[in-house]
TORDOVO-981938 format. One record per residue (C-alpha): residue number from 1; x, y, z. Coordinates in steps of 0.02 Angstrom, whole numbers, plus 50000, padded with zeros to 5 digits. Layout:
N
   pos       X       Y       Z
   NUM       X       Y       Z
...
END
This chain:
204
   pos       X       Y       Z
     1   55249   54847   55003
     2   55383   54730   55060
     3   55264   54578   55068
     4   55226   54598   54883
     5   55407   54613   54848
     6   55439   54458   54937
     7   55318   54357   54825
     8   55402   54432   54658
     9   55579   54392   54718
    10   55533   54213   54754
    11   55482   54179   54575
    12   55608   54085   54452
    13   55697   54190   54347
    14   55670   54049   54215
    15   55514   53990   54178
    16   55495   53806   54180
    17   55376   53732   54064
    18   55239   53592   54112
    19   55332   53466   53993
    20   55506   53502   54080
    21   55426   53471   54252
    22   55354   53314   54181
    23   55516   53258   54113
    24   55581   53279   54288
    25   55458   53179   54375
    26   55495   53039   54243
    27   55675   53040   54299
    28   55619   53022   54479
    29   55510   52874   54430
    30   55653   52793   54352
    31   55769   52833   54497
    32   55657   52749   54623
    33   55662   52592   54523
    34   55509   52603   54422
    35   55478   52608   54233
    36   55394   52776   54170
    37   55333   52694   54020
    38   55236   52559   54093
    39   55035   52575   54076
    40   54995   52628   54240
    41   55132   52757   54252
    42   55108   52839   54080
    43   55000   52982   54148
    44   55085   52989   54308
    45   55197   53141   54278
    46   55065   53252   54205
    47   54945   53216   54355
    48   55082   53252   54476
    49   55121   53416   54385
    50   54931   53464   54395
    51   54937   53413   54588
    52   55091   53517   54625
    53   55001   53677   54541
    54   54869   53649   54670
    55   54982   53600   54823
    56   55094   53755   54778
    57   54970   53879   54710
    58   55011   54008   54854
    59   55173   54064   54754
    60   55049   54152   54627
    61   54945   54235   54749
    62   54950   54391   54857
    63   54898   54378   55026
    64   54892   54567   55050
    65   54769   54588   54900
    66   54655   54456   54991
    67   54631   54580   55127
    68   54610   54734   55017
    69   54409   54759   55053
    70   54368   54800   55235
    71   54207   54854   55313
    72   54167   55005   55436
    73   53990   54978   55459
    74   54015   54878   55624
    75   53938   54990   55755
    76   54101   55020   55836
    77   54143   54838   55875
    78   54314   54831   55942
    79   54336   54668   56034
    80   54437   54511   55959
    81   54369   54417   55799
    82   54422   54233   55813
    83   54402   54112   55680
    84   54447   53925   55741
    85   54480   53768   55658
    86   54550   53834   55490
    87   54615   53669   55403
    88   54788   53676   55338
    89   54874   53557   55199
    90   55044   53620   55177
    91   55225   53553   55134
    92   55376   53552   55236
    93   55522   53634   55142
    94   55650   53501   55201
    95   55569   53353   55137
    96   55417   53417   55041
    97   55312   53305   55156
    98   55132   53358   55199
    99   55092   53461   55354
   100   54916   53434   55408
   101   54822   53529   55545
   102   54721   53676   55578
   103   54745   53850   55621
   104   54659   53977   55740
   105   54674   54165   55706
   106   54609   54308   55803
   107   54620   54505   55771
   108   54569   54656   55862
   109   54500   54773   55733
   110   54549   54952   55720
   111   54377   55022   55660
   112   54366   54913   55509
   113   54336   54739   55502
   114   54370   54611   55355
   115   54254   54482   55276
   116   54275   54331   55383
   117   54326   54210   55220
   118   54474   54319   55197
   119   54555   54248   55354
   120   54540   54083   55305
   121   54606   54135   55119
   122   54764   54219   55196
   123   54795   54062   55285
   124   54771   53959   55125
   125   54882   54067   55026
   126   55038   54048   55143
   127   55007   53862   55167
   128   55019   53824   54986
   129   55188   53851   54980
   130   55349   53753   55051
   131   55350   53799   55242
   132   55403   53787   55403
   133   55273   53787   55537
   134   55361   53936   55634
   135   55381   54032   55464
   136   55194   54006   55422
   137   55127   54052   55590
   138   55226   54235   55582
   139   55175   54252   55396
   140   54997   54249   55437
   141   55010   54357   55595
   142   55121   54488   55509
   143   55012   54504   55354
   144   54853   54538   55458
   145   54927   54652   55572
   146   54995   54768   55431
   147   54856   54758   55308
   148   54726   54779   55427
   149   54809   54900   55532
   150   54749   54797   55681
   151   54755   54825   55861
   152   54826   54661   55887
   153   54845   54492   55801
   154   54851   54304   55872
   155   54893   54146   55765
   156   54905   53974   55831
   157   54947   53821   55718
   158   54927   53641   55784
   159   54980   53507   55657
   160   55056   53341   55609
   161   55207   53341   55503
   162   55239   53184   55395
   163   55411   53205   55386
   164   55409   53156   55570
   165   55271   53017   55564
   166   55304   52933   55393
   167   55501   52937   55398
   168   55646   52974   55520
   169   55599   52957   55695
   170   55421   52893   55652
   171   55321   52963   55791
   172   55145   52945   55721
   173   55056   53031   55864
   174   55167   53188   55878
   175   55095   53364   55837
   176   55177   53527   55839
   177   55090   53691   55905
   178   55149   53859   55870
   179   55092   54031   55929
   180   55129   54217   55883
   181   55072   54359   55960
   182   55065   54550   55905
   183   54995   54706   55979
   184   54873   54701   56120
   185   54883   54502   56121
   186   55071   54516   56157
   187   55060   54667   56274
   188   54908   54626   56379
   189   54895   54452   56448
   190   54705   54453   56481
   191   54682   54460   56295
   192   54803   54320   56267
   193   54724   54219   56406
   194   54557   54232   56334
   195   54610   54194   56168
   196   54684   54030   56220
   197   54530   53991   56324
   198   54415   54011   56172
   199   54514   53914   56057
   200   54539   53771   56181
   201   54357   53743   56157
   202   54380   53687   55981
   203   54321   53527   55922
   204   54444   53400   55884
END
Protein backbone atom coordinates (compact mmCIF):
# COMPACT_ATOMS: atom_id res chain seq x y z
CA UNK A 1 0.00 0.00 0.00
CA UNK A 2 1.32 3.45 -0.95
CA UNK A 3 1.03 4.93 2.54
CA UNK A 4 3.25 2.20 3.98
CA UNK A 5 5.82 2.62 1.18
CA UNK A 6 6.01 6.34 1.90
CA UNK A 7 6.96 5.54 5.50
CA UNK A 8 9.68 3.12 4.36
CA UNK A 9 11.09 5.59 1.86
CA UNK A 10 11.44 8.26 4.55
CA UNK A 11 13.84 6.17 6.64
CA UNK A 12 17.52 7.14 6.56
CA UNK A 13 19.59 4.78 4.43
CA UNK A 14 22.35 5.06 7.07
CA UNK A 15 21.38 4.24 10.63
CA UNK A 16 22.49 7.00 13.00
CA UNK A 17 23.40 5.79 16.49
CA UNK A 18 22.27 7.49 19.70
CA UNK A 19 25.93 8.29 20.41
CA UNK A 20 26.33 10.08 17.07
CA UNK A 21 23.17 12.08 17.74
CA UNK A 22 24.43 13.04 21.19
CA UNK A 23 27.70 14.27 19.69
CA UNK A 24 25.72 16.40 17.23
CA UNK A 25 23.81 18.04 20.09
CA UNK A 26 27.11 18.69 21.90
CA UNK A 27 28.28 20.54 18.80
CA UNK A 28 25.10 22.63 18.80
CA UNK A 29 25.59 23.49 22.47
CA UNK A 30 29.09 24.75 21.66
CA UNK A 31 27.75 26.63 18.62
CA UNK A 32 25.24 28.62 20.72
CA UNK A 33 28.04 29.63 23.10
CA UNK A 34 27.63 27.04 25.85
CA UNK A 35 30.12 24.67 27.42
CA UNK A 36 28.77 21.12 26.92
CA UNK A 37 31.17 19.91 29.60
CA UNK A 38 29.79 22.00 32.45
CA UNK A 39 27.90 20.08 35.12
CA UNK A 40 24.39 21.21 34.20
CA UNK A 41 24.81 20.19 30.55
CA UNK A 42 26.71 16.90 30.86
CA UNK A 43 23.54 14.79 30.47
CA UNK A 44 21.68 17.23 28.21
CA UNK A 45 22.60 15.61 24.85
CA UNK A 46 21.39 12.23 26.14
CA UNK A 47 18.15 13.78 27.43
CA UNK A 48 17.55 15.60 24.14
CA UNK A 49 18.04 12.38 22.15
CA UNK A 50 15.52 10.66 24.42
CA UNK A 51 13.08 13.56 23.98
CA UNK A 52 13.51 13.55 20.19
CA UNK A 53 12.65 9.84 20.11
CA UNK A 54 9.32 10.77 21.68
CA UNK A 55 8.75 13.90 19.57
CA UNK A 56 9.34 12.03 16.30
CA UNK A 57 8.22 8.48 17.06
CA UNK A 58 5.68 8.71 14.23
CA UNK A 59 8.38 7.83 11.69
CA UNK A 60 8.52 4.33 13.16
CA UNK A 61 4.73 3.81 13.25
CA UNK A 62 2.30 2.81 10.49
CA UNK A 63 -1.05 4.67 10.59
CA UNK A 64 -2.66 2.11 8.27
CA UNK A 65 -1.91 -0.67 10.75
CA UNK A 66 -3.59 1.37 13.51
CA UNK A 67 -6.86 1.11 11.56
CA UNK A 68 -6.59 -2.61 10.77
CA UNK A 69 -9.33 -3.76 13.17
CA UNK A 70 -12.88 -2.61 12.48
CA UNK A 71 -16.31 -3.63 13.80
CA UNK A 72 -19.43 -4.46 11.80
CA UNK A 73 -21.86 -5.02 14.69
CA UNK A 74 -23.26 -1.48 14.76
CA UNK A 75 -26.91 -2.13 13.79
CA UNK A 76 -26.55 -0.31 10.47
CA UNK A 77 -25.27 2.99 11.89
CA UNK A 78 -24.45 5.19 8.89
CA UNK A 79 -24.26 8.77 10.17
CA UNK A 80 -21.09 10.70 10.88
CA UNK A 81 -18.82 9.83 13.79
CA UNK A 82 -17.02 12.87 15.19
CA UNK A 83 -14.14 12.99 17.62
CA UNK A 84 -13.41 16.51 18.85
CA UNK A 85 -10.56 18.18 20.72
CA UNK A 86 -7.80 15.68 19.97
CA UNK A 87 -4.66 17.33 21.31
CA UNK A 88 -1.79 17.83 18.87
CA UNK A 89 1.88 18.34 19.66
CA UNK A 90 3.96 18.41 16.50
CA UNK A 91 6.99 20.27 15.07
CA UNK A 92 7.19 22.41 11.96
CA UNK A 93 9.61 21.21 9.34
CA UNK A 94 10.98 24.69 8.65
CA UNK A 95 12.29 25.64 12.10
CA UNK A 96 11.61 22.47 14.13
CA UNK A 97 9.54 24.65 16.47
CA UNK A 98 6.49 23.18 18.26
CA UNK A 99 3.00 23.17 16.77
CA UNK A 100 0.44 22.98 19.58
CA UNK A 101 -3.29 22.68 19.02
CA UNK A 102 -6.24 20.37 18.56
CA UNK A 103 -7.81 18.32 15.81
CA UNK A 104 -11.42 17.43 15.06
CA UNK A 105 -11.97 14.29 12.99
CA UNK A 106 -15.16 12.90 11.45
CA UNK A 107 -15.98 10.03 9.15
CA UNK A 108 -19.13 8.47 7.68
CA UNK A 109 -18.81 4.68 8.03
CA UNK A 110 -19.44 2.28 5.20
CA UNK A 111 -20.93 -0.68 7.14
CA UNK A 112 -18.00 -0.89 9.57
CA UNK A 113 -16.63 1.40 12.29
CA UNK A 114 -13.25 1.65 13.98
CA UNK A 115 -12.47 1.88 17.70
CA UNK A 116 -12.63 5.50 18.86
CA UNK A 117 -9.10 5.51 20.27
CA UNK A 118 -7.79 4.63 16.80
CA UNK A 119 -8.86 8.00 15.39
CA UNK A 120 -6.72 9.79 17.96
CA UNK A 121 -3.87 7.34 17.31
CA UNK A 122 -3.80 8.21 13.60
CA UNK A 123 -3.62 11.90 14.51
CA UNK A 124 -0.79 11.07 16.90
CA UNK A 125 1.24 9.06 14.37
CA UNK A 126 1.26 11.83 11.77
CA UNK A 127 1.76 14.57 14.39
CA UNK A 128 4.95 12.95 15.66
CA UNK A 129 6.84 13.85 12.49
CA UNK A 130 8.19 17.07 11.07
CA UNK A 131 5.12 18.66 9.51
CA UNK A 132 3.31 21.47 7.83
CA UNK A 133 -0.22 21.85 9.15
CA UNK A 134 -1.70 21.61 5.67
CA UNK A 135 -0.02 18.28 4.95
CA UNK A 136 -0.83 16.94 8.41
CA UNK A 137 -4.53 17.68 7.85
CA UNK A 138 -4.55 15.91 4.47
CA UNK A 139 -2.54 12.90 5.65
CA UNK A 140 -5.00 12.19 8.45
CA UNK A 141 -8.01 12.56 6.14
CA UNK A 142 -6.60 10.48 3.27
CA UNK A 143 -5.52 7.66 5.58
CA UNK A 144 -8.96 7.43 7.23
CA UNK A 145 -10.73 7.56 3.87
CA UNK A 146 -8.62 4.83 2.30
CA UNK A 147 -8.16 2.52 5.27
CA UNK A 148 -11.79 2.60 6.44
CA UNK A 149 -13.32 2.72 2.96
CA UNK A 150 -15.39 5.55 4.43
CA UNK A 151 -18.21 7.36 2.66
CA UNK A 152 -16.70 10.65 3.75
CA UNK A 153 -14.05 12.18 6.00
CA UNK A 154 -13.58 15.64 7.50
CA UNK A 155 -10.52 16.88 9.41
CA UNK A 156 -10.01 20.27 11.05
CA UNK A 157 -6.86 21.41 12.84
CA UNK A 158 -6.61 24.60 14.91
CA UNK A 159 -3.12 25.26 16.23
CA UNK A 160 -0.45 27.71 17.31
CA UNK A 161 2.93 27.65 15.57
CA UNK A 162 5.80 28.66 17.81
CA UNK A 163 7.89 29.50 14.75
CA UNK A 164 5.45 32.44 14.48
CA UNK A 165 4.90 33.22 18.17
CA UNK A 166 8.48 32.93 19.54
CA UNK A 167 10.52 34.11 16.56
CA UNK A 168 10.11 36.01 13.30
CA UNK A 169 6.91 38.02 13.30
CA UNK A 170 6.15 37.11 16.97
CA UNK A 171 2.36 37.23 16.87
CA UNK A 172 1.55 35.40 20.11
CA UNK A 173 -2.23 35.26 19.64
CA UNK A 174 -2.22 34.01 16.03
CA UNK A 175 -3.69 30.58 15.36
CA UNK A 176 -3.98 28.64 12.11
CA UNK A 177 -7.04 26.65 11.03
CA UNK A 178 -7.02 24.07 8.23
CA UNK A 179 -9.90 21.94 6.92
CA UNK A 180 -9.95 19.01 4.52
CA UNK A 181 -13.04 17.21 3.23
CA UNK A 182 -13.43 13.99 1.28
CA UNK A 183 -16.41 12.05 -0.08
CA UNK A 184 -19.83 13.11 1.17
CA UNK A 185 -18.36 15.89 3.31
CA UNK A 186 -17.00 17.48 0.14
CA UNK A 187 -19.94 16.68 -2.13
CA UNK A 188 -22.85 17.44 0.23
CA UNK A 189 -22.72 20.80 2.02
CA UNK A 190 -25.38 19.68 4.50
CA UNK A 191 -22.90 17.19 5.98
CA UNK A 192 -20.14 19.78 5.96
CA UNK A 193 -22.30 22.43 7.62
CA UNK A 194 -23.52 20.04 10.30
CA UNK A 195 -19.97 18.94 11.01
CA UNK A 196 -18.77 22.55 11.35
CA UNK A 197 -21.70 23.38 13.60
CA UNK A 198 -20.97 20.42 15.88
CA UNK A 199 -17.25 21.11 16.22
CA UNK A 200 -17.91 24.81 16.84
CA UNK A 201 -19.48 23.77 20.13
CA UNK A 202 -16.10 22.45 21.29
CA UNK A 203 -14.68 23.59 24.58
CA UNK A 204 -11.89 26.15 24.36
